[in-house]
ZAMARGU-4260 file (C-alpha; in steps of 0.2 Angstrom, whole numbers, plus 5000, padded with zeros to 4 digits):
<rodrens>
0) 5291/4921/5402 | 5299/4932/5389 | 5279/4930/5381 | 5269/4934/5398 | 5277/4949/5401
5) 5271/4961/5387 | 5253/4952/5389 | 5255/4958/5408 | 5262/4974/5405 | 5247/4980/5392
10) 5235/4973/5407 | 5242/4985/5420 | 5244/5001/5407 | 5224/4998/5403 | 5220/4997/5423
15) 5231/5014/5424 | 5222/5023/5410 | 5203/5019/5418 | 5209/5024/5433 | 5212/5041/5426
20) 5197/5045/5419 | 5190/5046/5436 | 5202/5060/5440 | 5199/5071/5426 | 5183/5082/5421
25) 5179/5081/5404 | 5176/5094/5391 | 5161/5105/5392 | 5152/5104/5377 | 5138/5116/5372
30) 5124/5116/5357 | 5121/5128/5347 | 5101/5132/5338 | 5098/5142/5323 | 5082/5149/5325
35) 5073/5151/5304 | 5062/5165/5301 | 5046/5155/5301 | 5049/5147/5318 | 5049/5158/5337
40) 5059/5150/5351 | 5059/5148/5370 | 5071/5147/5380 | 5063/5136/5396 | 5073/5132/5413
45) 5074/5115/5416 | 5080/5117/5433 | 5078/5131/5449 | 5065/5134/5460 | 5049/5123/5460
50) 5036/5137/5464 | 5044/5148/5449 | 5041/5131/5438 | 5022/5132/5441 | 5023/5149/5436
55) 5028/5145/5418 | 5010/5137/5413 | 5003/5155/5407 | 5003/5164/5391 | 5015/5177/5402
60) 5031/5166/5405 | 5032/5158/5388 | 5031/5177/5382 | 5046/5182/5396 | 5055/5164/5389
65) 5054/5172/5371 | 5072/5174/5362 | 5076/5186/5347 | 5094/5181/5343 | 5093/5169/5329
70) 5109/5156/5336 | 5104/5152/5352 | 5117/5143/5363 | 5111/5133/5376 | 5120/5132/5392
75) 5126/5117/5401 | 5133/5112/5418 | 5142/5098/5426 | 5133/5084/5436 | 5143/5074/5445
80) 5140/5055/5446 | 5154/5047/5460 | 5167/5054/5471 | 5181/5053/5459 | 5183/5074/5450
85) 5178/5065/5431 | 5165/5056/5437 | 5150/5065/5429 | 5144/5075/5414 | 5138/5090/5408
90) 5118/5093/5404 | 5107/5107/5399 | 5102/5117/5412 | 5089/5126/5398 | 5078/5119/5385
95) 5075/5126/5368 | 5056/5124/5360 | 5051/5131/5343 | 5036/5131/5338 | 5036/5131/5320
100) 5023/5144/5311 | 5025/5140/5294 | 5005/5139/5287 | 4996/5123/5284 | 4981/5117/5272
105) 4972/5104/5276 | 4954/5097/5265 | 4944/5082/5273 | 4934/5073/5261 | 4926/5056/5259
110) 4935/5050/5240 | 4948/5042/5243 | 4966/5053/5238 | 4957/5068/5236 | 4959/5074/5251
115) 4974/5078/5262 | 4973/5061/5269 | 4971/5044/5257 | 4958/5041/5271 | 4939/5046/5272
120) 4939/5059/5284 | 4923/5069/5275 | 4914/5079/5288 | 4897/5070/5291 | 4882/5075/5294
125) 4864/5069/5298 | 4849/5078/5294 | 4832/5079/5306 | 4823/5062/5295 | 4840/5053/5298
130) 4850/5053/5282 | 4868/5054/5283 | 4876/5067/5272 | 4896/5071/5271 | 4902/5090/5265
135) 4920/5089/5261 | 4930/5102/5271 | 4944/5113/5267 | 4955/5123/5280 | 4969/5133/5279
140) 4980/5142/5295 | 4995/5148/5302 | 5001/5157/5317 | 5008/5172/5320 | 5023/5181/5327
145) 5012/5187/5343 | 5001/5174/5345 | 5015/5161/5347 | 5015/5162/5365 | 4997/5159/5366
150) 4999/5143/5354 | 5013/5134/5366 | 5002/5141/5382 | 4986/5130/5372 | 4995/5114/5364
155) 5012/5113/5369 | 5026/5106/5357 | 5009/5098/5347 | 5014/5105/5329 | 4999/5116/5319
160) 4995/5101/5306 | 4990/5090/5320 | 4983/5102/5331 | 4971/5104/5317 | 4969/5089/5311
165) 4960/5082/5326 | 4952/5097/5336 | 4951/5107/5321 | 4940/5095/5311 | 4933/5089/5330
170) 4925/5108/5332 | 4921/5108/5314 | 4909/5091/5314 | 4902/5097/5330 | 4896/5113/5320
175) 4889/5104/5307 | 4880/5091/5317 | 4871/5104/5328 | 4865/5113/5315 | 4859/5100/5304
180) 4852/5089/5317 | 4837/5103/5316 | 4833/5103/5298 | 4822/5090/5285 | 4836/5084/5270
185) 4825/5095/5259 | 4830/5111/5270 | 4848/5105/5273 | 4855/5103/5254 | 4846/5122/5252
190) 4856/5129/5269 | 4874/5126/5263 | 4879/5143/5264 | 4873/5145/5281 | 4883/5130/5286
195) 4897/5138/5280 | 4894/5156/5288 | 4890/5145/5307 | 4906/5134/5304 | 4917/5151/5301
200) 4910/5162/5317 | 4911/5147/5328 | 4930/5139/5322 | 4940/5156/5317 | 4933/5162/5334
205) 4936/5147/5343 | 4954/5144/5338 | 4959/5163/5338 | 4958/5161/5356 | 4972/5151/5355
210) 4985/5156/5345 | 4979/5150/5328 | 4974/5161/5314 | 4962/5156/5300 | 4964/5162/5284
215) 4950/5152/5273 | 4937/5140/5278 | 4922/5131/5270 | 4913/5117/5260 | 4925/5113/5245
220) 4916/5099/5232 | 4899/5093/5232 | 4889/5080/5246 | 4889/5064/5245 | 4874/5053/5255
225) 4881/5038/5264 | 4877/5022/5256 | 4883/5005/5256 | 4875/4999/5241 | 4874/5011/5225
230) 4864/4999/5214 | 4852/4994/5228 | 4834/4999/5221 | 4830/5005/5240 | 4848/5014/5243
235) 4845/5027/5252 | 4854/5040/5237 | 4841/5031/5224 | 4828/5036/5236 | 4833/5053/5237
240) 4834/5056/5219 | 4816/5048/5215 | 4810/5059/5228 | 4818/5074/5222 | 4813/5071/5204
245) 4796/5068/5210 | 4797/5086/5216 | 4803/5092/5200 | 4789/5086/5190 | 4779/5092/5203
250) 4787/5111/5203 | 4786/5109/5181 | 4767/5105/5183 | 4764/5120/5196 | 4776/5131/5182
255) 4763/5124/5167 | 4746/5127/5178 | 4755/5143/5182 | 4759/5149/5166 | 4741/5144/5159
260) 4731/5154/5173 | 4743/5168/5169 | 4739/5165/5147 | 4717/5166/5152 | 4720/5182/5160
265) 4730/5189/5149 | 4716/5184/5135 | 4703/5190/5147 | 4711/5206/5147 | 4713/5207/5129
270) 4693/5202/5128 | 4688/5217/5138 | 4700/5227/5129 | 4693/5225/5110 | 4673/5226/5118
275) 4678/5243/5126 | 4687/5248/5108 | 4672/5242/5095 | 4659/5251/5110 | 4671/5267/5107
280) 4669/5263/5089 | 4651/5264/5089 | 4650/5281/5098 | 4662/5288/5087 | 4654/5299/5073
285) 4640/5304/5085 | 4655/5311/5099 | 4663/5320/5079 | 4647/5328/5075 | 4642/5333/5092
290) 4661/5341/5093 | 4661/5352/5076 | 4644/5359/5083 | 4651/5363/5097 | 4666/5370/5089
295) 4655/5377/5078 | 4645/5389/5091 | 4661/5392/5101 | 4670/5401/5085 | 4651/5411/5083
300) 4652/5417/5095 | 4669/5421/5095 | 4667/5432/5078 | 4653/5441/5088 | 4663/5444/5102
305) 4675/5449/5090 | 4664/5465/5078 | 4654/5467/5095 | 4672/5474/5103 | 4678/5482/5087
310) 4664/5492/5084 | 4665/5498/5103 | 4682/5501/5099 | 4678/5512/5083 | 4665/5525/5091
315) 4679/5526/5107 | 4689/5531/5094 | 4678/5545/5085 | 4671/5551/5100 | 4686/5554/5104
320) 4695/5562/5090 | 4678/5572/5088 | 4682/5585/5104 | 4701/5586/5095 | 4708/5603/5087
325) 4713/5595/5073 | 4701/5582/5068 | 4690/5597/5068 | 4698/5607/5053 | 4701/5591/5045
330) 4682/5590/5043 | 4682/5607/5036 | 4692/5604/5022 | 4683/5589/5018 | 4668/5601/5016
335) 4676/5615/5007 | 4682/5601/4996 | 4667/5595/4991 | 4659/5611/4989 | 4673/5617/4976
340) 4668/5599/4967 | 4652/5605/4966 | 4655/5624/4958 | 4646/5629/4943 | 4659/5644/4940
345) 4648/5660/4948 | 4656/5671/4961 | 4650/5669/4977 | 4640/5678/4984 | 4646/5686/5001
350) 4638/5692/5014 | 4649/5700/5026 | 4643/5705/5045 | 4653/5715/5057 | 4661/5698/5065
355) 4663/5685/5053 | 4658/5682/5033 | 4649/5668/5026 | 4652/5661/5008 | 4636/5656/4999
360) 4632/5648/4980 | 4619/5654/4970 | 4617/5641/4955 | 4604/5650/4948 | 4617/5664/4945
365) 4605/5678/4956
</rodrens>
């Protein structure tokens, strides 16, 4: 009897404690989150008017829910689950949605363990002549702060890496397939830069409208042909190699023929030049004699003209000087000096007149 009493008492205490738990509310709990620098946070209401909830499905609505603070407290309310005041729980009235804006890089390749994944994830194309080949593509992208709301509207809570590895890869394959289907393999293998340009034009603009900024995108490696048995002589790769080898041989032979034609033209031009040179050499002495004769005639004419001009000039000077008094006096003195030189010592005979005198020499003394 003594042993039964403590057990019964313990049972009564347990029942009482359980009944008291329905009489008191539990302590209100709140959750806090710290928003990191590379994240953008949104407090989205979980409860409220259904009409207002519908309006949340827009970029503007998400922008209005953006939270600028770095530490966020999630509000809660008491949700009753029974009649007693303690029958209930604290539930969150707002949901915190975080957009991770960290840049991501992807590399899709055909070789195992060379790209982002260990699987074959190359971008496959097919030429107009039904030859399949793959090209490795690399992409780097991130989400800008101002584009976070747009990204959240389009992709909800999906991570950027998953978006690009699915929708991004599919969009690139779509553009490449559209480009390659209109070209033969020979043309396609020379148009890689055009593929790059086309992929960038379409894909970068497509994701920019969805809040994703692509910083780099293009072919990153060499093409690889789809071939199940590379050792098979009739395999696609070997067939392509043979075609290219034949094309290379043809190109070399064409180059040789072109060089031979140019060499022939050069030799013909050199022969013509030598013939003209010999012809001019044979005419050389005749041309030289003719030129010397012409030069002598020209010189003689110039000398005769110079002499004629000199005589005319002397006559003009004499004519002009003969009218000068000074010239007349000089001439008179010259005549007088000649008379003195011829005088024999006799006195001169002077015949005077009323106005002048004239000296006269008489060499006989008479």
